[in-house]
C-alpha positions as CSV (number, residue, x, y, z in Angstrom):
1,M,-9.0,-12.9,5.7
2,A,-6.2,-12.5,8.2
3,Q,-4.3,-9.2,8.3
4,Y,-0.8,-8.8,9.7
5,T,1.1,-5.7,10.9
6,I,4.6,-5.1,9.7
7,G,5.9,-6.3,13.1
8,E,4.0,-9.6,12.8
9,V,5.3,-10.0,9.2
10,E,8.8,-9.6,10.5
11,Q,8.2,-12.4,13.0
12,L,6.6,-14.7,10.4
13,T,9.2,-14.1,7.6
14,G,12.4,-12.8,9.3
15,I,12.4,-9.7,7.0
16,K,13.1,-6.4,8.8
17,P,10.5,-3.6,8.4
18,Y,12.9,-1.3,6.6
19,I,13.5,-4.0,4.0
20,L,9.7,-4.5,3.5
21,R,9.3,-0.7,3.0
22,Y,12.2,-0.7,0.5
23,W,10.6,-3.5,-1.4
24,E,7.4,-1.4,-1.7
25,E,9.5,1.3,-3.4
26,V,11.3,-0.9,-5.9
27,I,8.6,-3.5,-6.6
28,P,5.5,-1.8,-8.0
29,S,3.2,-4.8,-7.6
30,F,4.1,-5.2,-3.9
31,T,1.9,-2.7,-2.1
32,P,0.2,-3.8,1.2
33,K,-3.0,-2.1,2.2
34,K,-3.0,0.6,4.8
35,D,-5.5,1.3,7.6
36,E,-7.0,4.6,8.4
37,S,-4.0,5.7,10.4
38,G,-1.5,4.7,7.6
39,R,-0.2,1.5,9.2
40,R,0.6,-1.3,6.7
41,L,-1.6,-4.4,6.8
42,Y,-0.4,-7.5,5.0
43,N,-2.6,-10.4,3.9
44,Q,-1.6,-14.0,3.3
45,R,-0.9,-13.3,-0.4
46,D,1.6,-10.6,0.7
47,I,3.2,-13.1,3.1
48,D,3.6,-15.6,0.3
49,I,5.2,-13.0,-1.9
50,I,7.6,-11.9,0.8
51,R,8.6,-15.5,1.4
52,R,9.2,-16.0,-2.3
53,L,11.2,-12.8,-2.6
54,K,13.3,-13.8,0.5
55,Y,14.1,-17.1,-1.3
56,L,15.0,-15.5,-4.6
57,I,17.1,-12.7,-3.0
58,Y,18.9,-14.6,-0.2
59,T,19.1,-18.1,-1.6
60,D,18.7,-18.3,-5.4
61,S,22.0,-17.6,-7.2
62,H,20.1,-16.8,-10.5
63,F,19.6,-13.2,-9.3
64,P,23.1,-11.8,-8.5
65,W,22.0,-8.2,-9.0
66,L,19.5,-8.7,-6.2
67,H,22.3,-10.0,-3.9
68,Q,24.3,-6.9,-4.8
69,N,21.4,-4.5,-3.9
70,I,20.5,-6.3,-0.6
71,F,24.1,-6.5,0.5
72,T,24.6,-2.8,-0.2
73,L,21.4,-2.0,1.7
74,H,22.4,-4.0,4.7
75,F,26.1,-3.2,4.9
76,G,26.5,0.1,2.9
77,E,29.3,-1.3,0.8
78,S,29.7,-3.2,-2.5
79,Y,28.9,-6.9,-2.6
80,P,32.2,-8.8,-2.8
81,T,32.8,-10.4,-6.1
82,Y,34.9,-13.5,-6.5
83,Q,36.2,-13.3,-10.1
84,G,38.4,-16.1,-11.2
85,L,36.6,-18.8,-9.1
């Protein structure tokens, strides 16, 4: 089975390494394997999960709390809310 480094995963998915490491902390079932030197190795199942998470977080409006967390992580400020629209 193919294995990908965190840099290769970024190229395949567009998700930055620091976001991938953050997801490891907050999503218990998302834990890529590590080699002898501690480098993360992702398999195709991991890539599929990352792509699904990317869709849910960045595209799907059913998860506004995820949008809030990602916006804060990226920009260090609260996600703008548009009440009254």
